C-alpha positions in Angstrom: 120.0 45.0 94.2 118.0 43.6 91.2 119.5 44.9 88.0 118.4 45.2 84.4 121.1 46.4 82.1 119.1 48.5 79.6 115.5 48.9 78.6 113.2 51.5 77.1 111.6 53.7 79.8 108.4 52.2 81.2 105.7 54.9 81.4 104.2 53.5 84.6 107.4 52.6 86.5 107.9 55.9 88.4 110.6 56.1 91.0 113.8 58.0 90.4 115.3 58.7 87.0 118.8 60.0 86.1 118.9 61.4 82.5 122.3 63.1 81.8 122.2 65.9 79.3 125.2 64.3 77.6 124.1 60.8 76.3 127.7 59.6 76.6 127.3 59.8 80.4 124.3 57.5 80.4 126.2 54.2 81.1 127.7 55.9 84.3 124.2 56.9 85.5 123.3 53.3 86.3 126.5 52.8 88.4 125.9 56.1 90.2 122.3 55.4 91.2 123.2 52.0 92.5 126.0 53.5 94.5 123.7 56.2 95.9 121.2 53.7 97.1 123.8 51.3 98.5 125.4 54.1 100.5 122.0 54.8 102.1 121.6 51.1 102.9 118.6 50.9 100.4 120.2 48.7 97.7 117.9 45.7 98.4 114.7 47.8 98.2 115.0 48.8 94.6 115.2 47.6 91.0 117.7 49.5 88.9 117.8 49.6 85.1 119.7 51.4 82.4 117.4 53.4 80.1 118.0 53.4 76.4 116.2 55.4 73.7 116.1 59.2 73.0 116.9 60.2 76.6 119.2 57.5 77.9 120.2 57.2 81.6 119.1 55.0 84.5 116.0 54.5 86.6 115.3 53.0 90.0 112.0 52.0 91.6 110.8 49.9 94.5 110.9 46.2 94.0 107.5 44.6 94.2 108.1 42.6 97.4 109.3 45.6 99.4 106.5 47.8 98.1 103.8 45.2 99.0 105.3 44.8 102.5 106.0 48.5 103.4 104.2 50.8 100.9 101.2 49.0 99.4 99.3 51.1 96.9 102.0 53.8 97.1 101.1 54.5 100.8 104.2 56.1 102.1 102.8 57.1 105.5 103.8 54.0 107.4 107.3 53.1 106.0 109.2 54.9 108.7 107.4 52.9 111.4 107.8 49.7 109.4 111.5 50.1 109.2 112.0 51.7 112.7 113.5 54.8 111.2 114.3 57.6 113.7 113.7 60.5 111.4 113.6 63.2 114.2 117.0 62.4 115.6 118.9 60.9 112.6 119.4 62.8 109.4 120.3 59.6 107.5 117.1 58.0 108.5 115.1 61.0 107.3 117.1 60.9 104.0 116.2 57.2 103.8 112.5 57.9 104.2 112.7 60.6 101.6 114.4 58.4 99.0 112.1 55.4 99.7 109.0 57.6 99.1 110.6 58.9 95.9 111.2 55.3 94.8 107.5 54.6 95.5 106.3 57.5 93.3 104.0 56.6 90.4 105.5 59.6 88.6 109.2 59.5 88.0 111.4 62.1 89.7 113.9 63.1 87.0 117.3 64.6 87.6 120.3 65.3 85.2 122.9 64.0 87.7 123.2 62.2 91.0 124.5 65.4 92.5 121.1 67.1 91.7 119.3 64.2 93.3 121.5 64.6 96.4 120.7 68.3 96.5 116.9 67.5 96.2 117.1 65.1 99.1 118.9 67.6 101.3 116.5 70.4 100.5 113.6 68.1 101.5 115.4 67.3 104.7 116.0 71.0 105.4 112.3 71.8 104.7 111.1 69.1 107.0 113.4 70.2 109.8 112.4 73.8 109.4 108.7 73.0 109.2 108.9 71.1 112.5 110.2 74.3 114.1 107.8 76.7 112.5 104.9 78.3 114.4 102.7 81.3 113.6 100.2 83.6 115.2 96.9 83.1 113.4 95.7 86.4 112.0 94.1 86.7 108.5 94.1 90.5 108.5 97.5 91.5 109.7 101.1 90.5 108.9 104.3 91.2 110.7 108.0 90.3 110.6 111.1 90.9 112.8 111.9 94.5 112.4 115.6 94.0 112.8 115.7 91.9 109.6 112.6 92.9 107.5 111.0 96.0 106.1 107.6 96.4 104.3 106.6 98.3 101.2 103.2 97.8 99.5 104.8 97.5 96.1 107.6 95.2 97.1 106.1 93.2 100.0 108.3 92.2 102.9 112.0 92.4 102.0 115.2 91.7 103.8 117.2 94.7 105.0 120.4 95.2 103.1 123.3 93.3 104.7 121.0 91.0 106.7 121.1 87.3 106.0 118.0 85.9 104.2 118.5 82.6 106.0 118.5 84.2 109.5 115.6 86.5 108.5 113.5 83.5 107.5 114.4 81.6 110.7 113.5 84.6 112.9 110.2 85.1 111.0 109.1 81.5 111.3 110.8 79.9 114.3 110.0 81.2 117.8 113.1 79.7 119.2 115.1 81.9 116.9 113.2 85.1 117.6 111.5 84.7 120.9 108.0 85.4 119.6 105.3 84.4 117.1 104.7 86.4 114.0 101.4 86.7 112.2 101.1 85.6 108.6 99.2 83.1 106.5 100.0 79.4 106.3 100.4 79.9 102.5 103.1 82.5 103.0 104.7 80.4 105.7 105.1 77.5 103.2 106.9 79.9 100.9 109.3 81.0 103.6 110.1 77.4 104.7 110.7 76.4 101.1 113.0 79.3 100.4 114.9 78.6 103.6 115.5 75.0 102.5 116.7 76.2 99.1 119.0 78.9 100.6 120.6 76.4 103.0 121.5 74.1 100.1 122.7 76.9 97.8 125.4 77.8 100.4 127.5 74.8 99.2 125.8 73.6 96.1 125.5 76.9 94.1 126.7 80.0 96.0 126.2 82.2 92.9 122.5 81.4 92.8 122.4 81.8 96.6 123.7 85.4 96.2 121.0 86.1 93.6 118.4 84.7 95.9 119.6 87.0 98.7 119.5 90.0 96.3 116.0 89.0 95.1 114.6 89.2 98.6 116.4 92.5 99.3 114.7 93.9 96.1 111.2 92.3 96.0 109.4 89.4 97.6 108.4 86.5 95.4 104.9 85.5 96.3 101.9 83.4 95.3 101.8 82.5 91.6 105.2 84.1 90.9 106.6 82.0 93.7 105.2 78.8 92.3 106.6 79.5 88.8 110.0 80.5 90.2 110.7 77.7 92.6 108.4 74.7 92.3 107.2 72.0 89.9 103.8 70.5 90.4 103.4 66.7 89.8 100.2 64.8 89.4 97.0 66.2 88.0 93.2 66.1 88.4 93.0 63.9 85.3 95.6 61.6 86.8 95.7 62.2 90.5 98.4 60.9 92.9 97.3 58.2 95.3 95.7 59.8 98.4 98.2 58.3 100.8 101.3 59.1 98.7 103.5 61.8 100.1 107.3 62.5 100.1 108.8 64.2 103.1 109.3 67.9 102.1 106.3 68.0 99.7 104.2 71.1 99.9 100.6 70.3 99.5 97.1 71.7 100.0 94.1 70.2 101.8 91.0 71.8 100.3 87.9 72.7 102.4 85.1 71.0 100.4 82.3 72.9 102.1 81.3 75.9 100.1 79.9 78.0 103.0 82.8 77.7 105.4 85.3 78.0 102.7 84.2 81.6 102.2 85.7 82.5 105.6 89.2 84.0 105.0 91.9 81.6 106.1 89.6 78.6 105.8 89.6 78.0 102.1 91.9 75.1 102.8 95.2 74.4 104.5 98.7 74.6 103.1 101.2 72.2 104.9 104.3 70.2 104.5 104.5 66.4 104.7 107.0 65.7 107.5 107.3 62.0 107.1 106.3 59.3 109.5 102.6 59.9 108.7 102.7 63.5 109.9 101.9 66.9 108.5 103.1 70.1 110.2 100.8 72.2 112.3 101.7 75.9 112.0 99.5 76.9 114.9 100.5 74.2 117.4 103.8 72.9 116.2 104.1 70.3 119.0 100.9 68.6 117.7 101.5 67.6 114.1 98.5 66.3 112.1 98.0 62.8 110.8 96.0 62.3 107.6 93.1 61.3 109.8 93.2 64.3 112.2 93.7 66.8 109.3 90.7 65.4 107.4 88.5 65.4 110.5 89.5 69.0 111.4 88.7 70.4 108.0 85.5 68.5 107.8 84.3 70.2 111.0 85.1 73.7 109.9 81.5 73.7 108.5 80.1 73.2 112.0 82.1 76.1 113.4 80.7 78.6 110.9 79.4 81.6 112.8 79.4 85.4 112.7 81.4 87.8 114.9 80.2 90.9 116.7 80.5 92.9 113.5 78.4 90.5 111.6 81.3 89.1 109.7 81.5 85.3 108.9 84.0 83.5 111.1 84.9 80.0 112.4 84.4 79.2 116.1 87.5 77.1 116.8 86.0 76.0 120.1 83.1 74.3 118.4 85.5 72.8 115.8 87.8 71.3 118.5 84.9 69.8 120.4 83.4 68.3 117.2 86.9 66.9 116.3 87.2 65.4 119.8 83.8 63.7 119.6 84.5 62.3 116.1 87.9 60.9 116.9 86.5 59.2 120.0 84.0 57.3 117.7 85.7 54.9 115.2 82.5 54.6 113.1 82.1 58.4 112.9 85.8 58.8 112.0 85.4 56.2 109.3 82.4 58.0 107.9 84.3 61.3 107.8 87.3 59.8 106.2 85.2 58.1 103.5 84.0 61.6 102.5 87.2 63.6 103.0 89.8 61.3 101.5 88.3 61.6 98.0 90.2 63.7 95.5 89.0 67.3 95.6 86.6 68.8 93.1 87.9 71.2 90.5 88.3 74.9 91.4 84.9 76.5 92.0 83.1 73.2 92.3 81.7 72.0 95.6 80.0 68.6 95.0 81.2 65.1 95.9 84.9 65.8 96.2 87.0 65.5 99.4 89.9 67.5 100.7 92.8 65.6 99.1 94.6 67.4 96.3 95.5 65.5 93.2 99.0 67.0 93.1 102.1 67.8 95.2 104.8 70.4 94.7 108.6 69.8 94.7 111.5 72.2 94.4 113.2 72.9 91.1 116.8 71.9 90.3 119.5 74.1 91.9 122.9 73.0 90.8 125.2 74.9 88.4 124.5 74.0 84.8 121.1 72.6 85.6 119.3 75.0 87.9 115.9 75.9 86.6 114.9 78.3 89.4 114.0 81.6 87.6 114.3 84.6 90.0 112.0 87.4 88.6 114.4 90.3 89.2 117.7 88.3 88.9 117.2 85.6 86.4 120.9 85.6 85.2 124.3 85.6 87.1 125.2 88.9 88.7 128.0 90.9 87.3 131.2 90.8 89.3 130.8 94.5 90.3 127.3 93.8 91.5 128.4 90.8 93.6 131.0 93.0 95.3 128.7 95.9 95.9 
């Protein structure tokens, strides 16, 4: 493993950074990140350096030769294939792909400790594994949950019944193999559920106290939409400084925008919220056995415009039969596919603008820190530790 003892942080280096809150722990951070990478068998893929200055610690990033061979231009979609990683059957291989993608990031992932990094990797693994199992019934006008675990109130949303496990409730709502049926809700809400499931699984061991508050939160009021983003996620990248269009870390939540103004007015077709699963695949909430590639996702969204129609009531809708046939025709024609990708793999336009942008978002979303002493998840109704009497209640 190439090693530099200490340097000032390089603004363009990216990768993974460990910045202990106590500067006296900084010399140990370099040893810890080297050990972490070696235990995954990734020691030869990265450069490691101690970081001096106002926020001392350690940083690791892909070495140039490995990046050029396996992830040129921060393209993380082919590294699992290049290294013959079996990410479906082997948890360690999935963890390797997650860490390699993080090392390839142009924006540094910062953690206060190695333990927090380890939790982040496991949460991403749990999210990927849950997203692979998630399937929904497409319905933009109705929503439902398993009645033995959930109840609905207009002011509170869908909440977990007292005494029922949030983890099991989320599995039953999203995974047909756990409940025996498909439930209808949006892909956006599904990404929230899968994210919370991954967090809750990790909290069982990493931070049980926060896990109890998370359970109590969902018994009290659902956290949704903007409040969800603020409570659980950090966004990285920006329209001013977008992430590379083929850079994804397994477990990232991301949005593909519909760049066509007319078809984007149809409810449910404004864009598509998905998770990156690794190995060049994005989950498919509607046909879970048929994950998308970047190509198939871009082509599908491009052809939504051609399926624009009106239903019997005169309401705008998308004819999925037309979309599927257009997708089939395009994918069968390499030149037509290349033309669509040239348009769709551009970074999206700003909100409200439909001009020359494509469907690729400039940003990705990652989960906040979760471990005691560092957790920055802020639950709206339970932001601080529960009193002992409340825990026992």
